[in-house]
N, C-alpha and C positions, 0 to 999 in steps of 0.2 A: 845211212846220215850223213849227212854233211851239216861240218862243221864252219860256224858262223864267223869269218873273220873279221868282219866289219870293227874299227876301234872310233873310238868316246874320246874328245878331252873332258876333261878333270879339269873344275877350276876352284881354290879352295876358299874359302868363301868366312869370314868373320864379320856378323853383326852387332852393335847391341840393342839390346831390346830396349823398348819401349817405358821396361824397369828397371833400367841400369845394365841386368845382367848380359851374359855373352850369347849367341849363339854363333855357333860351329857349323857348319855344313855344305857337302861339295855340290854343285852344277856339273851336267854330264851333257857333252851336247854332240853334235857329232865333230867328227875333226876336219868336214869341209868348214863348222860353224866358226869364224876366226875372229869375231867381230864382238871388241868387247861391251860394245855400246848395245850387244842385243843379250848379250849372255847378262848384263847388268837388268835389263826388261826381264829377264825368265830370273833373275833372285829377285824382282821384285813385284812377281805373278806372286811366287814361293811364299813370299812375307806375307802376301796378303793373305794369303788361306793361312795365316800364323797371327792371322789379329795383329801383324808388323808394317804393315802396309807402311810405306814415308818414309822410315828408317832409312839413312844413308847407305850408301852400295856403289861404291866403285873399286878403282885401279888399290887405291891404300887398302878396300876392303876384300876384296876378288881378285883373284891374281889364277893363272895358265897353273898347274901343276905339275900336270904330268898324261899322257895315251896312256889307256887300258884299253883293252878286250869290250867289245859290247858284251854284256852278259842276258840271259831271256826275260828277265824281271824287270829289265829295262828297257824292251822296248816298245812296249804299250805307250811309254809316257812318252814315251823319242818320237815317235811314229803319230803323237794326237797331240801332243802339246810343240813338241822339236827339245824338250830336255829332259833330265830325272833327277831328283834331286836326292840326296846320299845324307840325312841329318846322324849330327854327329856327338851333338851336346847343346843342352840350351832351347830344342828345338821343340821338345814338349808344348 
């Protein structure tokens, strides 16, 4: 079995919810995706799925954090949407 050596960039993201609470999530995208504006668009797409569309998302809320190994459970979303989200807190 060949090991997958592909990498993803991790963008640490904090967004104030419409109810005033805090959402913390990571946006993962292929390492060749480096345009912050595209990452913000991914974040807005995710927020829309959580009923939080239109909330502020820019450099102050979303910053490049680190690079990590692409995990199998991320592959489908990255292939179909271009990104994967890891929910950390306040994303329910």
